C-alpha positions in Angstrom: 28.2 37.9 28.2 27.5 34.4 29.5 24.2 34.7 31.4 26.0 32.8 34.4 28.5 35.8 34.5 25.5 38.0 34.3 23.9 36.5 37.5 27.1 36.9 39.2 28.0 40.3 38.2 24.5 41.7 38.7 24.1 39.8 41.9 27.1 41.9 43.3 25.1 45.0 42.8 22.0 43.5 44.4 24.3 42.7 47.5 25.4 46.4 47.5 21.7 47.5 47.3 22.4 49.4 44.1 20.4 47.1 41.7 17.2 47.9 39.7 15.0 45.7 37.4 13.6 47.1 34.3 10.5 45.0 32.8 9.4 44.9 29.4 6.6 43.3 27.7 8.1 39.8 27.0 7.6 39.1 30.7 3.8 39.2 30.5 3.4 36.9 27.4 3.1 34.0 29.6 0.1 35.4 31.4 -1.5 35.8 28.0 -1.0 39.5 27.2 0.1 40.3 23.7 3.3 41.4 22.4 3.5 45.0 21.1 3.1 43.9 17.5 0.1 41.8 18.2 -1.2 44.6 20.3 -1.3 47.2 17.6 -1.9 45.1 14.5 -5.6 45.5 14.7 -4.9 49.2 14.3 -3.2 48.6 10.9 -6.2 46.5 9.6 -8.6 49.5 10.7 -6.4 51.9 8.8 -6.1 49.5 5.7 -2.2 50.2 5.3 0.4 47.7 4.6 2.6 46.5 7.6 4.4 49.2 9.2 7.4 48.2 11.8 7.5 51.5 13.5 4.8 50.6 15.9 4.4 54.0 17.6 4.3 55.5 14.4 1.5 53.2 13.6 -0.2 54.2 16.8 0.3 57.8 16.1 -1.4 57.2 12.5 -4.5 55.7 14.1 -4.8 58.6 16.8 -4.6 61.2 13.9 -7.1 59.3 11.6 -9.7 57.7 13.8 -12.9 59.6 14.4 -12.7 59.6 18.2 -9.0 60.6 17.8 -6.7 59.8 20.8 -9.4 58.7 23.4 -10.4 56.1 20.9 -6.9 54.8 20.6 -6.5 54.5 24.3 -10.0 52.7 24.6 -9.1 50.3 21.8 -5.7 49.4 23.3 -7.3 49.0 26.9 -10.2 46.7 25.6 -7.6 44.4 24.0 -5.6 44.1 27.3 -8.7 43.8 29.4 -10.0 40.9 27.3 -7.1 38.8 28.8 -9.0 39.0 32.1 -7.3 39.0 35.4 -4.3 36.4 35.2 -2.3 35.9 38.3 1.5 36.6 38.3 3.6 34.2 36.2 6.5 32.2 37.7 8.9 34.9 36.5 7.1 37.8 38.2 7.1 35.8 41.5 10.8 35.0 41.2 11.4 38.7 40.6 9.6 39.5 43.8 11.8 37.2 45.9 14.8 39.4 44.7 16.1 41.6 47.4 15.5 44.6 45.2 13.4 47.6 46.5 12.6 49.3 43.0 11.3 48.1 39.8 10.5 50.2 36.4 8.3 48.8 33.7 7.0 50.0 30.4 4.1 47.4 30.8 0.5 48.6 31.4 -0.6 45.3 33.1 -0.4 45.1 37.1 1.4 41.5 37.1 4.4 42.9 39.0 2.8 44.8 41.7 0.6 41.9 42.4 3.5 39.5 42.8 4.6 41.7 45.9 3.4 42.5 49.1 3.7 46.2 50.6 4.4 47.9 47.3 3.7 51.4 46.4 2.9 51.9 42.5 3.7 55.1 40.7 1.7 55.8 37.5 2.1 59.5 36.7 4.1 62.5 37.7 1.6 63.7 40.3 2.1 60.5 42.3 5.8 61.2 42.1 5.3 64.3 44.0 3.4 62.7 46.9 5.2 61.2 50.0 7.4 58.2 49.0 7.3 55.6 51.7 10.7 54.3 52.2 9.7 50.9 53.9 7.9 49.7 50.8 8.9 48.5 47.5 8.4 50.7 44.5 7.0 49.9 40.9 7.4 52.7 38.5 5.0 52.3 35.6 6.5 55.0 33.2 4.2 54.4 30.4 0.8 54.4 32.4 -1.6 51.5 33.6 -4.7 49.6 32.9 -5.7 50.6 36.5 -6.1 53.4 37.2 -7.4 54.9 34.0 -5.1 57.6 32.4 -3.4 58.4 29.2 -1.0 55.7 28.1 2.3 56.1 26.4 1.6 54.7 22.9 2.1 57.2 20.0 5.2 58.6 18.3 4.3 62.1 19.8 4.1 60.3 23.4 7.6 58.9 23.0 9.2 62.0 21.6 7.5 64.4 24.1 7.9 61.9 27.1 10.7 64.2 28.8 8.5 67.1 28.6 5.1 65.7 29.4 6.4 63.6 32.4 9.3 65.4 33.6 9.6 63.8 37.0 9.3 60.2 35.6 12.2 61.2 33.0 14.4 63.0 35.5 14.2 60.1 38.2 14.9 57.4 35.4 17.8 59.4 34.3 19.0 59.7 37.9 18.8 56.0 38.7 20.5 54.9 35.5 23.5 57.2 36.5 23.6 55.9 40.1 22.2 52.3 40.0 22.7 49.1 37.9 20.0 48.2 35.9 18.8 44.7 34.7 16.6 45.0 31.5 14.3 41.9 31.3 11.3 41.1 28.5 12.5 43.4 25.7 13.6 42.5 22.3 15.2 44.9 19.6 11.8 44.8 17.9 10.1 46.4 21.0 9.4 50.1 20.7 10.2 50.5 24.4 13.8 49.4 23.8 14.2 52.7 22.4 14.1 53.9 26.1 17.1 52.1 26.8 18.8 53.4 23.5 17.9 57.0 24.5 19.2 56.7 28.2 22.5 55.0 26.6 22.8 57.8 23.9 22.1 60.8 26.4 24.8 59.1 29.1 27.5 57.3 27.0 30.2 59.5 28.1 29.7 59.7 31.8 28.1 56.6 32.6 30.5 54.6 34.9 28.0 51.9 36.2 27.5 48.8 34.3 24.1 47.8 33.2 22.6 44.4 32.1 20.2 43.1 29.4 18.9 39.8 28.7 18.0 39.5 25.1 16.9 36.7 22.7 19.0 35.8 19.6 16.8 36.0 16.2 15.6 32.6 15.6 15.4 30.7 12.2 12.9 31.7 9.7 13.7 29.0 6.9 15.6 31.7 5.0 19.4 31.4 5.4 20.0 35.0 3.9 17.5 36.6 6.2 18.7 34.7 9.3 22.3 35.6 8.5 21.4 39.2 8.0 19.2 39.1 11.5 21.9 37.4 13.5 24.5 39.9 12.2 22.4 42.9 13.1 21.8 41.6 16.4 25.4 41.0 17.1 26.2 44.5 16.1 23.6 45.8 18.3 24.7 43.7 21.3 28.2 45.1 20.7 26.9 48.6 20.5 25.4 48.0 23.8 28.2 46.6 25.4 30.4 49.3 24.1 28.6 51.8 26.3 28.3 49.6 29.5 25.1 47.7 28.9 26.3 44.0 28.9 24.0 41.5 27.3 23.3 38.0 28.3 22.1 36.2 25.0 19.5 33.5 25.3 17.9 31.3 22.4 14.5 31.1 23.9 12.4 33.0 26.2 11.8 30.2 28.5 15.4 30.4 29.6 14.4 33.6 31.6 12.8 31.5 34.3 16.0 29.4 35.0 18.2 32.4 34.9 16.1 34.3 37.4 15.8 31.2 39.6 19.9 31.1 39.8 19.8 34.9 40.4 17.4 34.5 43.4 19.6 31.8 44.8 22.7 34.1 44.2 21.0 37.0 45.9 20.2 34.9 49.2 22.3 35.6 52.3 25.9 34.9 51.8 25.5 31.7 54.0 25.9 28.1 53.7 23.7 25.4 55.2 25.3 22.1 56.4 23.0 19.1 55.7 23.9 15.7 57.0 23.6 13.0 59.4 25.0 9.7 60.3 25.4 7.6 56.9 22.1 6.2 56.2 20.8 7.9 59.3 17.7 10.2 59.5 17.8 14.1 59.0 18.8 15.8 62.1 16.2 18.5 62.5 15.2 19.0 65.9 17.2 16.7 68.1 15.9 15.8 71.4 12.3 16.1 70.3 11.7 12.4 69.6 13.0 12.8 66.0 14.5 9.5 64.9 18.5 9.8 65.0 21.6 7.8 65.0 24.9 8.6 66.8 27.5 10.2 64.5 30.8 8.1 63.8 33.9 9.8 65.1 35.2 10.0 61.5 32.4 12.5 60.6 32.8 14.5 63.7 36.7 14.9 62.8 35.9 16.0 59.1 33.1 18.3 60.3 35.5 19.9 62.8 38.3 20.1 60.2 35.9 22.1 57.8 34.8 24.4 60.6 38.4 25.1 61.6 39.2 26.0 58.1 36.1 28.1 57.6 37.5 30.5 60.3 39.8 31.6 57.7 37.2 32.8 55.4 34.1 35.0 55.4 31.7 32.3 55.1 28.6 32.1 57.5 27.0 28.8 58.3 23.6 27.6 59.2 22.8 24.3 60.4 19.7 22.2 62.0 21.5 19.2 63.3 24.5 17.7 64.9 26.8 17.2 61.9 26.3 20.8 61.0 26.6 21.7 64.8 30.1 20.6 64.7 31.2 22.6 61.7 29.5 25.6 63.2 30.9 25.1 66.8 34.3 24.6 65.5 34.1 27.8 63.1 33.1 30.1 66.0 35.6 28.3 68.8 38.4 29.1 66.3 37.2 32.7 66.1 37.0 33.1 69.9 40.5 31.8 70.4 41.8 34.6 67.9 39.8 37.2 69.8 37.5 37.6 66.5 34.3 36.0 67.8 31.2 36.9 65.7 28.2 35.0 66.8 26.6 35.6 63.6 28.9 33.5 61.9 26.9 30.3 62.8 23.4 29.9 63.3 21.7 26.7 64.8 18.0 26.1 63.9 16.1 24.1 66.2 12.2 23.1 66.8 10.1 25.2 69.1 10.0 23.1 72.1 9.1 23.6 75.8 11.7 21.7 77.4 15.7 21.5 78.1 18.2 21.0 75.2 20.4 18.2 74.6 23.5 18.5 72.2 23.8 20.7 70.3 23.6 23.0 73.1 26.9 25.0 73.6 26.7 28.8 74.2 28.3 29.6 71.0 26.9 31.3 67.9 23.3 32.1 67.7 20.3 30.0 68.0 16.8 30.2 66.3 13.8 28.4 67.5 11.3 28.0 64.7 8.3 25.6 63.9 7.7 22.1 64.5 7.3 20.5 61.1 10.7 19.3 59.5 9.6 20.3 56.2 8.7 23.9 57.3 12.2 24.1 59.0 13.9 22.8 55.9 12.3 25.2 53.6 13.1 28.3 56.1 16.8 27.1 56.1 17.0 26.7 52.3 15.5 30.0 52.0 18.3 31.8 53.9 21.5 30.1 52.0 23.2 30.2 48.6 24.9 26.8 48.9 24.5 23.5 50.8 27.6 21.5 52.3 26.6 17.7 52.4 27.9 15.5 55.1 27.0 11.9 55.0 23.4 11.6 55.6 20.3 9.5 54.7 16.9 10.1 53.2 16.3 13.3 54.8 19.6 14.8 53.6 18.6 13.5 50.2 15.5 15.4 50.3 17.3 18.6 51.3 19.8 18.2 48.4 16.9 17.7 46.0 15.3 20.8 47.2 18.4 22.8 47.0 19.2 21.8 43.4 15.8 22.5 42.3 16.1 26.1 44.0 19.4 26.6 42.1 21.8 26.4 45.1 25.2 25.1 45.0 25.9 21.6 46.2 29.1 20.6 47.8 29.0 16.9 48.7 32.0 15.6 50.8 31.9 12.3 49.5 34.5 10.8 51.8 31.8 11.0 54.7 29.8 8.4 52.9 25.8 8.2 52.8 24.1 10.6 50.8 27.3 12.8 50.3 29.0 10.0 48.5 25.8 9.0 46.3 25.7 12.8 45.4 29.3 13.0 44.8 29.3 10.1 42.2 26.3 11.6 40.5 27.7 15.0 40.1 31.1 13.5 38.9 29.4 11.9 35.7 28.6 15.6 34.6 31.6 17.2 36.1 32.8 19.0 32.8 29.4 21.0 33.0 29.1 21.5 36.6 29.1 25.0 37.9 29.5 26.4 41.3 29.3 30.3 41.7 28.7 30.6 38.0 32.2 29.1 37.5 33.3 25.7 36.3 34.5 23.2 39.3 38.1 22.4 39.6 38.3 18.7 39.0 41.3 18.3 41.3 39.3 20.0 44.2 36.1 17.8 43.5 38.3 14.5 43.5 39.7 15.7 46.8 36.1 15.6 48.2 36.5 11.7 48.3 40.1 11.9 49.6 40.4 9.7 53.0 42.9 12.3 54.2 40.5 14.7 56.3 42.9 17.5 55.9 42.8 17.4 52.3 39.2 16.9 52.0 38.3 19.6 54.4 40.5 22.1 52.5 38.7 21.4 49.2 35.4 21.7 50.7 36.0 25.0 51.8 37.5 26.2 48.8 34.5 24.8 46.7 32.1 26.0 49.3 33.6 29.7 49.0 33.3 29.5 45.4 29.4 28.2 45.6 28.9 31.3 47.7 30.3 33.6 45.1 32.9 34.7 47.5 36.0 33.6 45.5 
């Protein structure tokens, strides 16, 4: 599966509050924690044996042969992990914490995921699962134990094989969620022994799983041996096909660094299904906080006409609009005005964001839609607004609008520049047109005809194309 298709389809499950993320060791590498192979390699050296690819079996041999038995194995693994220190959560963990997902599973022993989130309840063993679960808190299920608090870790072959009997509550809950929720597996590879957890779930429920699940896996890299490389890639493709056959769709990446970009897109996809209108008079200042002494320029009549034409057409869609200035207000006011005339008025379809100010309002000041008073600093308002939307519609504008576009693109939001309005919108339109063949909105290629219509002087044609592309950017079409 193409990773952008994965973003869209898993995002649908996030919207339906039926999504769960399962985190493997690969997500902790950037924080300095070792991969599984590096973690248990010292055990092989102490045992004096040849390389062994079955890592849980290697841990089992050490537990059986070491003078201190199993406690010595646990202590050795803990000392290796504790030597990493106390690294902060990585960018990947922080992005995961921004997803509107309430439950996370992990086979990792570190505390990076729970430290990346606020108001979290962590479960490490079956006894904790028997305690009261607080519904308002997010959940992290550490199914193989944790560095803190101390306790036996899942490490050896016996641990894996006896898991359903030694940790029955964890195993029962994982199976129940696998049957009723859609999982996204991140940070695993086919050489990770914890991937066996996924395979076991698949094998147990291959005949009755009707939910789709997703995994992001790295394709084997080049080793310099063409024969080995061909065999590794062939085996990888067979395993991917086997997972896909039973409902685990795999997004294939070539490098682990791609995971951060994927998550950035997923976070943007999972924001509220709302579009921000960014714009002002062509070349003018951003319209954040009108009537508060903010530099402004009057909107030309042609820009107002385009804004109203777009707003009228949005009334035929499910798009919700957020704006912080006059250009966006014309879009939003016309949207809810059309709904009002049809007896379909929904105030939540348009939200106007204004600065906190002890004084009367000037335009936009109509008693339509909703209005939020927040902050005084334009950057704070801009950040707040962008954090509540999936896409940005650009109308004319100057430097402030360009700053909003730059921020939106950096956060992976879809951009729809109505170039015929001039200003920043026209500049952005020309820039995006250069790479139109690779431009994506809503995880799909952009229709070249619609993109060209954004520059059409016919207001109705430009407005109709704007609405079609904006719906696509919001994953609504």
